[in-house]
LOMAR-961050 format. One record per residue: residue number from 1; x, y, z of N, C-alpha, C in turn. Coordinates in nm, 4 decimals, m for minus. Last residue first. Layout:
BEGIN
+-----+----------+----------+----------+----------+----------+----------+----------+----------+----------+
| seq |       nx |       ny |       nz |      cax |      cay |      caz |       cx |       cy |       cz |
+-----+----------+----------+----------+----------+----------+----------+----------+----------+----------+
| NUM |        X |        Y |        Z |        X |        Y |        Z |        X |        Y |        Z |
...
+-----+----------+----------+----------+----------+----------+----------+----------+----------+----------+
//
This chain:
BEGIN
+-----+----------+----------+----------+----------+----------+----------+----------+----------+----------+
| seq |       nx |       ny |       nz |      cax |      cay |      caz |       cx |       cy |       cz |
+-----+----------+----------+----------+----------+----------+----------+----------+----------+----------+
| 175 |  m7.3126 |  m5.1845 | m10.5992 |  m7.2654 |  m5.1263 | m10.7283 |  m7.2352 |  m5.2422 | m10.8261 |
| 174 |  m7.3646 |  m5.3003 | m10.3533 |  m7.4768 |  m5.2986 | m10.4588 |  m7.4231 |  m5.2525 | m10.5992 |
| 173 |  m7.1420 |  m5.2607 | m10.2075 |  m7.1829 |  m5.3919 | m10.2197 |  m7.2900 |  m5.4046 | m10.3376 |
| 172 |  m7.1434 |  m4.9815 | m10.1963 |  m7.0334 |  m5.0529 | m10.2764 |  m7.0715 |  m5.1929 | m10.3038 |
| 171 |  m7.3613 |  m4.9388 | m10.0189 |  m7.3682 |  m4.8966 | m10.1592 |  m7.2623 |  m4.9630 | m10.2453 |
| 170 |  m7.2507 |  m5.0585 |  m9.7934 |  m7.3713 |  m5.1119 |  m9.8462 |  m7.3892 |  m5.0643 |  m9.9956 |
| 169 |  m7.0213 |  m4.8966 |  m9.7390 |  m7.0038 |  m5.0385 |  m9.7638 |  m7.1306 |  m5.1049 |  m9.8395 |
| 168 |  m7.1453 |  m4.6464 |  m9.6898 |  m7.0595 |  m4.6665 |  m9.8151 |  m7.0442 |  m4.8114 |  m9.8401 |
| 167 |  m7.2736 |  m4.7090 |  m9.4483 |  m7.3514 |  m4.6631 |  m9.5709 |  m7.2731 |  m4.6869 |  m9.6899 |
| 166 |  m7.0466 |  m4.7542 |  m9.2883 |  m7.1466 |  m4.8663 |  m9.3155 |  m7.2366 |  m4.8398 |  m9.4301 |
| 165 |  m6.9285 |  m4.5146 |  m9.2988 |  m6.8657 |  m4.6189 |  m9.3667 |  m6.9517 |  m4.7412 |  m9.3851 |
| 164 |  m7.0994 |  m4.3391 |  m9.1483 |  m7.0866 |  m4.3205 |  m9.2944 |  m7.0166 |  m4.4455 |  m9.3642 |
| 163 |  m7.2932 |  m4.5769 |  m8.9406 |  m7.1794 |  m4.4852 |  m8.9726 |  m7.1700 |  m4.4509 |  m9.1169 |
| 162 |  m7.6219 |  m4.5865 |  m8.8177 |  m7.5241 |  m4.6389 |  m8.9088 |  m7.4084 |  m4.5341 |  m8.9250 |
| 161 |  m7.8123 |  m4.4635 |  m8.6725 |  m7.7031 |  m4.5069 |  m8.5994 |  m7.5886 |  m4.5661 |  m8.6938 |
| 160 |  m8.0929 |  m4.5741 |  m8.8425 |  m8.0362 |  m4.4649 |  m8.7614 |  m7.9223 |  m4.5302 |  m8.6734 |
| 159 |  m8.0116 |  m4.7988 |  m9.1222 |  m8.0917 |  m4.7549 |  m9.0033 |  m8.0189 |  m4.6371 |  m8.9261 |
| 158 |  m8.0226 |  m4.8066 |  m9.4580 |  m7.9322 |  m4.7849 |  m9.3476 |  m8.0109 |  m4.7332 |  m9.2303 |
| 157 |  m8.1230 |  m5.0246 |  m9.7156 |  m8.1686 |  m4.9345 |  m9.6143 |  m8.0599 |  m4.9220 |  m9.5035 |
| 156 |  m8.1581 |  m5.0893 | m10.0721 |  m8.0999 |  m5.1034 |  m9.9390 |  m8.1525 |  m4.9944 |  m9.8416 |
| 155 |  m8.2965 |  m5.0384 | m10.3026 |  m8.2048 |  m5.1572 | m10.3035 |  m8.1496 |  m5.1818 | m10.1640 |
| 154 |  m8.5734 |  m4.9425 | m10.4679 |  m8.5173 |  m4.9488 | m10.3334 |  m8.4364 |  m5.0649 | m10.3205 |
| 153 |  m8.5001 |  m4.8187 | m10.7997 |  m8.5718 |  m4.9162 | m10.7062 |  m8.4945 |  m4.9104 | m10.5692 |
| 152 |  m8.3995 |  m4.6750 | m11.0070 |  m8.5097 |  m4.6042 | m10.9277 |  m8.5719 |  m4.7054 | m10.8321 |
| 151 |  m8.1887 |  m4.7868 | m11.1342 |  m8.3207 |  m4.8196 | m11.1911 |  m8.4341 |  m4.7539 | m11.1118 |
| 150 |  m7.9748 |  m4.7418 | m10.9597 |  m7.9852 |  m4.6696 | m11.0936 |  m8.1184 |  m4.6856 | m11.1627 |
| 149 |  m8.1260 |  m4.7632 | m10.6231 |  m8.0375 |  m4.7955 | m10.7327 |  m8.0576 |  m4.7147 | m10.8619 |
| 148 |  m8.1324 |  m4.6038 | m10.3115 |  m8.2057 |  m4.6278 | m10.4434 |  m8.1017 |  m4.6494 | m10.5537 |
| 147 |  m8.1418 |  m4.6465 |  m9.9789 |  m8.0475 |  m4.6541 | m10.0973 |  m8.1293 |  m4.6953 | m10.2204 |
| 146 |  m8.2419 |  m4.4428 |  m9.7104 |  m8.2809 |  m4.5406 |  m9.8201 |  m8.1866 |  m4.5301 |  m9.9319 |
| 145 |  m8.1847 |  m4.4075 |  m9.3914 |  m8.1298 |  m4.3672 |  m9.5138 |  m8.1588 |  m4.4758 |  m9.6125 |
| 144 |  m8.4138 |  m4.3329 |  m9.1291 |  m8.3428 |  m4.4302 |  m9.2164 |  m8.2852 |  m4.3629 |  m9.3416 |
| 143 |  m8.6041 |  m4.2713 |  m8.8893 |  m8.4779 |  m4.2196 |  m8.9228 |  m8.3981 |  m4.3309 |  m8.9917 |
| 142 |  m8.9428 |  m4.1723 |  m8.8481 |  m8.8443 |  m4.2814 |  m8.8804 |  m8.7257 |  m4.2156 |  m8.9260 |
| 141 |  m9.0290 |  m3.9030 |  m8.6290 |  m9.0296 |  m3.9727 |  m8.7578 |  m8.9265 |  m4.0832 |  m8.7562 |
| 140 |  m9.1901 |  m3.6329 |  m8.4808 |  m9.1393 |  m3.7703 |  m8.4545 |  m9.1412 |  m3.8367 |  m8.5906 |
| 139 |  m9.1467 |  m3.3069 |  m8.4917 |  m9.2027 |  m3.4106 |  m8.5721 |  m9.1261 |  m3.5486 |  m8.5451 |
| 138 |  m9.2463 |  m3.0474 |  m8.2560 |  m9.1483 |  m3.1352 |  m8.3170 |  m9.2205 |  m3.2296 |  m8.4136 |
| 137 |  m9.3459 |  m2.7059 |  m8.2258 |  m9.3729 |  m2.8494 |  m8.2296 |  m9.2424 |  m2.9171 |  m8.2903 |
| 136 |  m9.2045 |  m2.4397 |  m8.0294 |  m9.2373 |  m2.4987 |  m8.1544 |  m9.2664 |  m2.6490 |  m8.1447 |
| 135 |  m9.3474 |  m2.3094 |  m7.7269 |  m9.2450 |  m2.3850 |  m7.8010 |  m9.2886 |  m2.4398 |  m7.9316 |
| 134 |  m9.5750 |  m2.2113 |  m7.6109 |  m9.4681 |  m2.1171 |  m7.6440 |  m9.3550 |  m2.1879 |  m7.7161 |
| 133 |  m9.6690 |  m2.4917 |  m7.4187 |  m9.7006 |  m2.3633 |  m7.4727 |  m9.5853 |  m2.2732 |  m7.4978 |
| 132 |  m9.4960 |  m2.7990 |  m7.4918 |  m9.5552 |  m2.7048 |  m7.4075 |  m9.5695 |  m2.5674 |  m7.4706 |
| 131 |  m9.5675 |  m2.9410 |  m7.8199 |  m9.4839 |  m2.9254 |  m7.6954 |  m9.5575 |  m2.8265 |  m7.6031 |
| 130 |  m9.7002 |  m3.1828 |  m8.0405 |  m9.7070 |  m3.0572 |  m7.9806 |  m9.6280 |  m3.0515 |  m7.8486 |
| 129 |  m9.5762 |  m3.3474 |  m8.3048 |  m9.5878 |  m3.3656 |  m8.1548 |  m9.5842 |  m3.2240 |  m8.1065 |
| 128 |  m9.6595 |  m3.5170 |  m8.6075 |  m9.6378 |  m3.3830 |  m8.5400 |  m9.6639 |  m3.4039 |  m8.3883 |
| 127 |  m9.5097 |  m3.8005 |  m8.7342 |  m9.6319 |  m3.7450 |  m8.6664 |  m9.5860 |  m3.6147 |  m8.5901 |
| 126 |  m9.4278 |  m4.0658 |  m8.9508 |  m9.3946 |  m3.9386 |  m8.8970 |  m9.5222 |  m3.8819 |  m8.8322 |
| 125 |  m9.2662 |  m4.3541 |  m9.0939 |  m9.3667 |  m4.2963 |  m9.0142 |  m9.3257 |  m4.1591 |  m8.9738 |
| 124 |  m9.2120 |  m4.5172 |  m9.4012 |  m9.1655 |  m4.4180 |  m9.3062 |  m9.2841 |  m4.3604 |  m9.2311 |
| 123 |  m9.2277 |  m4.6916 |  m9.6146 |  m9.2424 |  m4.7470 |  m9.4784 |  m9.1990 |  m4.6516 |  m9.3699 |
| 122 |  m9.2272 |  m4.5766 |  m9.8613 |  m9.0999 |  m4.6132 |  m9.8061 |  m9.1116 |  m4.6728 |  m9.6651 |
| 121 |  m9.4946 |  m4.5359 |  m9.8867 |  m9.4331 |  m4.6205 |  m9.9785 |  m9.2976 |  m4.6644 |  m9.9371 |
| 120 |  m9.5291 |  m4.3324 |  m9.6932 |  m9.5951 |  m4.4646 |  m9.6799 |  m9.5327 |  m4.5678 |  m9.7736 |
| 119 |  m9.4008 |  m4.1106 |  m9.8135 |  m9.3520 |  m4.1750 |  m9.6898 |  m9.4035 |  m4.3113 |  m9.6694 |
| 118 |  m9.5692 |  m4.0659 | m10.0343 |  m9.4356 |  m4.1068 | m10.0522 |  m9.3757 |  m4.1713 |  m9.9228 |
| 117 |  m9.8166 |  m3.9962 |  m9.8891 |  m9.8084 |  m4.1050 |  m9.9917 |  m9.6679 |  m4.1531 | m10.0144 |
| 116 |  m9.7329 |  m3.7755 |  m9.7249 |  m9.7889 |  m3.9044 |  m9.6718 |  m9.7763 |  m4.0191 |  m9.7662 |
| 115 |  m9.6670 |  m3.6001 |  m9.9258 |  m9.5644 |  m3.6447 |  m9.8428 |  m9.6114 |  m3.7732 |  m9.7716 |
| 114 |  m9.9255 |  m3.5470 | m10.0417 |  m9.8175 |  m3.6053 | m10.1258 |  m9.7067 |  m3.6690 | m10.0430 |
| 113 | m10.0724 |  m3.4448 |  m9.8263 | m10.1121 |  m3.5709 |  m9.8963 |  m9.9954 |  m3.6348 |  m9.9772 |
| 112 |  m9.9330 |  m3.2089 |  m9.7754 |  m9.9371 |  m3.3082 |  m9.6740 |  m9.9789 |  m3.4475 |  m9.7281 |
| 111 |  m9.7370 |  m3.1353 | m10.0744 |  m9.8614 |  m3.1141 |  m9.9877 |  m9.8541 |  m3.2242 |  m9.8817 |
| 110 |  m9.3805 |  m3.1184 | m10.0487 |  m9.5062 |  m3.1373 | m10.1272 |  m9.6160 |  m3.1144 | m10.0256 |
| 109 |  m9.0231 |  m3.1091 | m10.1113 |  m9.1452 |  m3.0934 | m10.0291 |  m9.2654 |  m3.1093 | m10.1182 |
| 108 |  m8.6742 |  m3.1716 | m10.0881 |  m8.8036 |  m3.1827 | m10.1579 |  m8.9157 |  m3.1587 | m10.0598 |
| 107 |  m8.3370 |  m3.0775 | m10.1339 |  m8.4541 |  m3.0798 | m10.0401 |  m8.5837 |  m3.0859 | m10.1320 |
| 106 |  m8.0518 |  m3.2627 | m10.2332 |  m8.1632 |  m3.1633 | m10.2698 |  m8.2806 |  m3.1892 | m10.1711 |
| 105 |  m7.7154 |  m3.2861 | m10.2229 |  m7.8381 |  m3.3229 | m10.1522 |  m7.9451 |  m3.2120 | m10.1901 |
| 104 |  m7.4711 |  m3.2151 | m10.3283 |  m7.5609 |  m3.2943 | m10.4211 |  m7.6850 |  m3.3438 | m10.3386 |
| 103 |  m7.3218 |  m3.0855 | m10.1337 |  m7.3830 |  m3.0053 | m10.2303 |  m7.4760 |  m3.0807 | m10.3322 |
| 102 |  m7.4087 |  m3.1826 |  m9.8041 |  m7.3362 |  m3.2152 |  m9.9220 |  m7.4023 |  m3.1359 | m10.0412 |
| 101 |  m7.5036 |  m3.0167 |  m9.6037 |  m7.4443 |  m3.1554 |  m9.5686 |  m7.3685 |  m3.2178 |  m9.6836 |
| 100 |  m7.6105 |  m2.7941 |  m9.7262 |  m7.5127 |  m2.7782 |  m9.6232 |  m7.4305 |  m2.9075 |  m9.5954 |
|  99 |  m7.8090 |  m2.8729 |  m9.8929 |  m7.6745 |  m2.8830 |  m9.9513 |  m7.5717 |  m2.8454 |  m9.8464 |
|  98 |  m8.0419 |  m2.8388 |  m9.7136 |  m8.0003 |  m2.9680 |  m9.7597 |  m7.8561 |  m2.9716 |  m9.8112 |
|  97 |  m8.0715 |  m2.5467 |  m9.6674 |  m8.0357 |  m2.6429 |  m9.5666 |  m7.9769 |  m2.7714 |  m9.6185 |
|  96 |  m8.1471 |  m2.4008 |  m9.8935 |  m8.0329 |  m2.3586 |  m9.8132 |  m7.9829 |  m2.4689 |  m9.7259 |
|  95 |  m8.3670 |  m2.5394 |  m9.9883 |  m8.2669 |  m2.5108 | m10.0789 |  m8.1304 |  m2.4704 | m10.0008 |
|  94 |  m8.5396 |  m2.5402 |  m9.7620 |  m8.4751 |  m2.6655 |  m9.7988 |  m8.3556 |  m2.6407 |  m9.8985 |
|  93 |  m8.5960 |  m2.2600 |  m9.7509 |  m8.5237 |  m2.3220 |  m9.6491 |  m8.4612 |  m2.4539 |  m9.6877 |
|  92 |  m8.7375 |  m2.2337 | m10.0043 |  m8.6104 |  m2.1564 |  m9.9756 |  m8.5234 |  m2.2201 |  m9.8641 |
|  91 |  m8.9519 |  m2.3922 |  m9.9667 |  m8.8584 |  m2.4326 | m10.0750 |  m8.7197 |  m2.3616 | m10.0493 |
|  90 |  m9.0086 |  m2.4446 |  m9.6116 |  m9.0338 |  m2.3762 |  m9.7402 |  m8.9275 |  m2.4211 |  m9.8406 |
|  89 |  m9.1177 |  m2.6100 |  m9.3616 |  m9.0060 |  m2.6133 |  m9.4593 |  m9.0475 |  m2.5646 |  m9.5933 |
|  88 |  m9.3638 |  m2.5900 |  m9.2305 |  m9.2595 |  m2.4961 |  m9.2046 |  m9.1441 |  m2.4992 |  m9.3050 |
|  87 |  m9.5327 |  m2.7717 |  m9.3609 |  m9.5942 |  m2.6477 |  m9.3159 |  m9.4795 |  m2.5442 |  m9.2885 |
|  86 |  m9.3972 |  m3.0014 |  m9.4150 |  m9.4148 |  m2.9071 |  m9.5262 |  m9.4717 |  m2.7752 |  m9.4835 |
|  85 |  m9.2332 |  m3.1940 |  m9.2852 |  m9.2870 |  m3.0803 |  m9.2110 |  m9.3091 |  m2.9744 |  m9.3173 |
|  84 |  m9.0885 |  m3.3845 |  m9.3914 |  m9.2009 |  m3.4357 |  m9.3286 |  m9.2707 |  m3.3283 |  m9.2543 |
|  83 |  m8.9050 |  m3.3590 |  m9.6970 |  m8.9558 |  m3.2928 |  m9.5680 |  m9.0783 |  m3.3540 |  m9.5244 |
|  82 |  m8.6442 |  m3.5497 |  m9.7959 |  m8.7863 |  m3.5281 |  m9.8280 |  m8.8450 |  m3.4737 |  m9.6895 |
|  81 |  m8.3448 |  m3.5023 |  m9.9414 |  m8.4130 |  m3.4818 |  m9.8049 |  m8.5557 |  m3.4513 |  m9.8356 |
|  80 |  m8.1362 |  m3.6989 | m10.1333 |  m8.2671 |  m3.6277 | m10.1244 |  m8.2987 |  m3.6215 |  m9.9730 |
|  79 |  m7.8386 |  m3.7128 | m10.3268 |  m7.9037 |  m3.7240 | m10.2039 |  m8.0357 |  m3.6462 | m10.2082 |
|  78 |  m7.6447 |  m3.9154 | m10.5623 |  m7.7193 |  m3.7917 | m10.5222 |  m7.7900 |  m3.8194 | m10.3935 |
|  77 |  m7.3642 |  m4.0523 | m10.7094 |  m7.4657 |  m4.0584 | m10.6006 |  m7.5203 |  m3.9177 | m10.5641 |
|  76 |  m7.2030 |  m4.2161 | m10.9307 |  m7.2869 |  m4.0836 | m10.9373 |  m7.3914 |  m4.0961 | m10.8303 |
|  75 |  m6.9139 |  m4.3553 | m10.7794 |  m7.0500 |  m4.3666 | m10.8361 |  m7.1042 |  m4.2215 | m10.8355 |
|  74 |  m6.6470 |  m4.3205 | m10.7199 |  m6.6824 |  m4.4491 | m10.7663 |  m6.8294 |  m4.4492 | m10.8356 |
|  73 |  m6.5875 |  m4.0735 | m10.6216 |  m6.5039 |  m4.1104 | m10.7281 |  m6.5535 |  m4.2445 | m10.7870 |
|  72 |  m6.7740 |  m4.0362 | m10.4116 |  m6.7694 |  m3.9410 | m10.5308 |  m6.6963 |  m3.9987 | m10.6459 |
|  71 |  m6.8038 |  m4.1727 | m10.1762 |  m6.8328 |  m4.2476 | m10.2897 |  m6.8149 |  m4.1637 | m10.4201 |
|  70 |  m6.7367 |  m3.9873 |  m9.9732 |  m6.6543 |  m4.1077 |  m9.9865 |  m6.6778 |  m4.1764 | m10.1232 |
|  69 |  m6.9637 |  m3.8222 | m10.0004 |  m6.8255 |  m3.7679 | m10.0361 |  m6.7292 |  m3.8858 | m10.0553 |
|  68 |  m7.1600 |  m3.9919 |  m9.9199 |  m7.1652 |  m3.9447 | m10.0517 |  m7.0232 |  m3.8900 | m10.0946 |
|  67 |  m7.0911 |  m4.0105 |  m9.6462 |  m7.0938 |  m4.1322 |  m9.7286 |  m7.0852 |  m4.0884 |  m9.8671 |
|  66 |  m7.1399 |  m3.7472 |  m9.5634 |  m6.9970 |  m3.8065 |  m9.5554 |  m6.9929 |  m3.9301 |  m9.6428 |
|  65 |  m7.4156 |  m3.7254 |  m9.6070 |  m7.3197 |  m3.6399 |  m9.6761 |  m7.1764 |  m3.6907 |  m9.6743 |
|  64 |  m7.5093 |  m3.9178 |  m9.4104 |  m7.5329 |  m3.9315 |  m9.5585 |  m7.4363 |  m3.8452 |  m9.6418 |
|  63 |  m7.4126 |  m3.7978 |  m9.1771 |  m7.3677 |  m3.9360 |  m9.2189 |  m7.3926 |  m3.9562 |  m9.3636 |
|  62 |  m7.5693 |  m3.5671 |  m9.1888 |  m7.4189 |  m3.5596 |  m9.1917 |  m7.3566 |  m3.6995 |  m9.2278 |
|  61 |  m7.8191 |  m3.6605 |  m9.1779 |  m7.7787 |  m3.5965 |  m9.3007 |  m7.6297 |  m3.5848 |  m9.3044 |
|  60 |  m7.8078 |  m3.7595 |  m8.9080 |  m7.8288 |  m3.8570 |  m9.0203 |  m7.7878 |  m3.7920 |  m9.1566 |
|  59 |  m7.7795 |  m3.5170 |  m8.7717 |  m7.6887 |  m3.6272 |  m8.7512 |  m7.6904 |  m3.7206 |  m8.8699 |
|  58 |  m7.9976 |  m3.3655 |  m8.8443 |  m7.8720 |  m3.3163 |  m8.8813 |  m7.7672 |  m3.4314 |  m8.8646 |
|  57 |  m8.2127 |  m3.5398 |  m8.7423 |  m8.1940 |  m3.5146 |  m8.8873 |  m8.0567 |  m3.4638 |  m8.9191 |
|  56 |  m8.1753 |  m3.5501 |  m8.4565 |  m8.1712 |  m3.6665 |  m8.5428 |  m8.1405 |  m3.6313 |  m8.6857 |
|  55 |  m8.1852 |  m3.2617 |  m8.3647 |  m8.0762 |  m3.3552 |  m8.3516 |  m8.0735 |  m3.4705 |  m8.4414 |
|  54 |  m8.3993 |  m3.0804 |  m8.4173 |  m8.2856 |  m3.0358 |  m8.3391 |  m8.1743 |  m3.1310 |  m8.3335 |
|  53 |  m8.5611 |  m2.9878 |  m8.7216 |  m8.5246 |  m3.0968 |  m8.6353 |  m8.3987 |  m3.0651 |  m8.5567 |
|  52 |  m8.6310 |  m2.8096 |  m8.9077 |  m8.6359 |  m2.7658 |  m8.7685 |  m8.5910 |  m2.8721 |  m8.6726 |
|  51 |  m8.6207 |  m2.9440 |  m9.1512 |  m8.5120 |  m2.8475 |  m9.1196 |  m8.5124 |  m2.7935 |  m8.9780 |
|  50 |  m8.6747 |  m3.3063 |  m9.1523 |  m8.7158 |  m3.1705 |  m9.1590 |  m8.6141 |  m3.0659 |  m9.1103 |
|  49 |  m8.7049 |  m3.6153 |  m9.3294 |  m8.6670 |  m3.5349 |  m9.2067 |  m8.7242 |  m3.3986 |  m9.2244 |
|  48 |  m8.6014 |  m3.8988 |  m9.4965 |  m8.7181 |  m3.8200 |  m9.4641 |  m8.6850 |  m3.7458 |  m9.3291 |
|  47 |  m8.3557 |  m3.9482 |  m9.7477 |  m8.3782 |  m3.9313 |  m9.6068 |  m8.5070 |  m3.8505 |  m9.5841 |
|  46 |  m8.1846 |  m4.1433 |  m9.9854 |  m8.3013 |  m4.0659 |  m9.9510 |  m8.3310 |  m4.0669 |  m9.7988 |
|  45 |  m7.9408 |  m4.1516 | m10.2296 |  m7.9655 |  m4.1773 | m10.0863 |  m8.0818 |  m4.0857 | m10.0515 |
|  44 |  m7.9106 |  m4.2986 | m10.5406 |  m7.9582 |  m4.1902 | m10.4614 |  m7.9742 |  m4.2405 | m10.3211 |
|  43 |  m7.7311 |  m4.3434 | m10.8524 |  m7.7621 |  m4.3977 | m10.7191 |  m7.8051 |  m4.2783 | m10.6265 |
|  42 |  m7.8813 |  m4.3037 | m11.1729 |  m7.7848 |  m4.2627 | m11.0623 |  m7.8226 |  m4.3303 | m10.9360 |
|  41 |  m8.0795 |  m4.3748 | m11.3428 |  m7.9450 |  m4.3497 | m11.4075 |  m7.8421 |  m4.3084 | m11.2986 |
|  40 |  m8.3545 |  m4.2103 | m11.1912 |  m8.3017 |  m4.3106 | m11.2785 |  m8.1691 |  m4.2734 | m11.3310 |
|  39 |  m8.4606 |  m3.9934 | m11.0522 |  m8.3686 |  m4.0978 | m10.9863 |  m8.2987 |  m4.1871 | m11.0693 |
|  38 |  m8.6468 |  m3.8675 | m11.2069 |  m8.5218 |  m3.7942 | m11.1735 |  m8.4155 |  m3.8812 | m11.1006 |
|  37 |  m8.8571 |  m4.0429 | m11.2102 |  m8.7676 |  m4.0415 | m11.3203 |  m8.6405 |  m3.9683 | m11.2976 |
|  36 |  m8.9993 |  m3.9702 | m10.9791 |  m8.9222 |  m4.0876 | m10.9767 |  m8.8206 |  m4.0957 | m11.0958 |
|  35 |  m8.9779 |  m3.6080 | m10.9903 |  m9.0455 |  m3.7398 | m10.9943 |  m8.9467 |  m3.8568 | m10.9798 |
|  34 |  m9.0331 |  m3.2713 | m10.9267 |  m8.9351 |  m3.3873 | m10.9043 |  m9.0156 |  m3.5175 | m10.9073 |
|  33 |  m9.0528 |  m2.9509 | m11.0625 |  m9.1222 |  m3.0778 | m11.0294 |  m9.0165 |  m3.1945 | m11.0212 |
|  32 |  m8.8921 |  m2.6716 | m10.9135 |  m8.9173 |  m2.7683 | m11.0251 |  m8.9831 |  m2.8912 | m10.9751 |
|  31 |  m8.8295 |  m2.4932 | m10.7217 |  m8.9662 |  m2.4949 | m10.7582 |  m8.9974 |  m2.5903 | m10.8797 |
|  30 |  m8.5838 |  m2.5324 | m10.6331 |  m8.5985 |  m2.4229 | m10.7273 |  m8.7449 |  m2.4166 | m10.7807 |
|  29 |  m8.6104 |  m2.7516 | m10.4599 |  m8.5823 |  m2.6169 | m10.4018 |  m8.5898 |  m2.5073 | m10.5042 |
|  28 |  m8.8893 |  m2.9544 | m10.5847 |  m8.7547 |  m2.9223 | m10.5415 |  m8.7327 |  m2.7798 | m10.5058 |
|  27 |  m9.1859 |  m3.1288 | m10.5144 |  m9.1245 |  m3.0063 | m10.5572 |  m8.9854 |  m2.9864 | m10.4984 |
|  26 |  m9.2977 |  m3.4513 | m10.6284 |  m9.2793 |  m3.3559 | m10.5271 |  m9.2154 |  m3.2287 | m10.5871 |
|  25 |  m9.4519 |  m3.7515 | m10.7147 |  m9.4281 |  m3.6169 | m10.7656 |  m9.4133 |  m3.5226 | m10.6471 |
|  24 |  m9.3921 |  m4.0988 | m10.7970 |  m9.4320 |  m3.9855 | m10.7094 |  m9.3998 |  m3.8569 | m10.7694 |
|  23 |  m9.4366 |  m4.4509 | m10.8855 |  m9.4125 |  m4.3119 | m10.9179 |  m9.4636 |  m4.2076 | m10.8084 |
|  22 |  m9.3249 |  m4.6993 | m10.6425 |  m9.4276 |  m4.6406 | m10.7385 |  m9.3973 |  m4.4991 | m10.7642 |
|  21 |  m9.0453 |  m4.8896 | m10.6550 |  m9.0982 |  m4.7752 | m10.5997 |  m9.2059 |  m4.7155 | m10.6948 |
|  20 |  m8.9535 |  m5.2250 | m10.6057 |  m8.9945 |  m5.1236 | m10.6991 |  m9.0655 |  m5.0107 | m10.6178 |
|  19 |  m8.6674 |  m5.3419 | m10.4383 |  m8.8149 |  m5.3270 | m10.4297 |  m8.8512 |  m5.2037 | m10.5300 |
|  18 |  m8.4240 |  m5.5816 | m10.5494 |  m8.4685 |  m5.4451 | m10.5073 |  m8.6170 |  m5.4355 | m10.5149 |
|  17 |  m8.4598 |  m5.9322 | m10.4306 |  m8.4257 |  m5.8257 | m10.5253 |  m8.4704 |  m5.6848 | m10.4781 |
|  16 |  m8.2764 |  m5.7845 | m10.1779 |  m8.2591 |  m5.8673 | m10.3019 |  m8.3795 |  m5.9535 | m10.3234 |
|  15 |  m8.1583 |  m5.5200 | m10.0049 |  m8.2811 |  m5.5882 | m10.0467 |  m8.2460 |  m5.6513 | m10.1819 |
|  14 |  m7.9363 |  m5.4998 |  m9.7367 |  m7.9438 |  m5.4960 |  m9.8847 |  m8.0704 |  m5.5716 |  m9.9211 |
|  13 |  m7.8946 |  m5.2868 |  m9.4506 |  m7.9261 |  m5.4081 |  m9.5134 |  m7.9452 |  m5.3815 |  m9.6633 |
|  12 |  m7.7473 |  m5.1776 |  m9.1425 |  m7.7743 |  m5.1521 |  m9.2870 |  m7.8007 |  m5.2875 |  m9.3603 |
|  11 |  m7.7135 |  m5.2657 |  m8.8960 |  m7.7662 |  m5.1356 |  m8.9071 |  m7.7823 |  m5.0882 |  m9.0559 |
|  10 |  m7.7444 |  m5.5225 |  m8.6902 |  m7.7316 |  m5.4958 |  m8.8296 |  m7.7912 |  m5.3574 |  m8.8466 |
|   9 |  m7.5604 |  m5.5437 |  m8.3788 |  m7.6884 |  m5.5083 |  m8.4521 |  m7.6671 |  m5.4826 |  m8.6005 |
|   8 |  m7.3777 |  m5.8020 |  m8.2694 |  m7.3702 |  m5.6793 |  m8.3223 |  m7.4916 |  m5.6501 |  m8.4058 |
|   7 |  m7.4988 |  m5.9948 |  m7.9813 |  m7.4698 |  m5.9835 |  m8.1241 |  m7.4616 |  m5.8332 |  m8.1677 |
|   6 |  m7.3278 |  m6.0360 |  m7.6787 |  m7.4312 |  m5.9585 |  m7.7472 |  m7.4034 |  m5.9495 |  m7.8897 |
|   5 |  m7.2486 |  m6.3541 |  m7.5455 |  m7.2071 |  m6.2362 |  m7.6254 |  m7.3278 |  m6.1672 |  m7.6872 |
|   4 |  m7.2278 |  m6.5033 |  m7.2515 |  m7.3247 |  m6.4706 |  m7.3535 |  m7.2727 |  m6.3429 |  m7.4238 |
|   3 |  m7.0244 |  m6.7441 |  m7.1289 |  m7.0377 |  m6.6005 |  m7.1450 |  m7.1263 |  m6.5696 |  m7.2633 |
|   2 |  m7.0795 |  m6.9964 |  m6.9037 |  m7.0792 |  m6.9614 |  m7.0375 |  m7.0925 |  m6.7987 |  m7.0386 |
|   1 |  m6.8602 |  m7.0979 |  m6.6336 |  m6.9789 |  m7.0361 |  m6.6830 |  m6.9646 |  m7.0008 |  m6.8256 |
+-----+----------+----------+----------+----------+----------+----------+----------+----------+----------+
//
């Protein structure tokens, strides 16, 4: 009999050519305006999530932070956590939460309209999910780490479940 092997899933991909990202404007932890221009000249890992997330966000941000640590000697890599829960994620919370995973991860927020616009550009889905009475709501969302090149263009994507080493390998391939 033939044995059918299950293919290994591709958890990270490289976009060739990189995809241009249209300009956006959000607010950083210190209240400063953050735009696409802030990404130019450095590699950036971007994650859409929220500080109240019980499991997926902390796991993905830990992967992102570990990858950034591994790349510290090779590239100027920054990280962004873009909140998909601006109603609860205050600037103060984002400023305390994001750098917990790596000191170069910055939390960003904006109005509901601004977040929707940026998330749509990245192909990210999110939706508030009410739970039983007396419990805080959750936010279902896409879990991907987006790799932005020095020109501020989307150069790669690491899907949920990628290891830190897989993220590092993708970034190294793009350097």
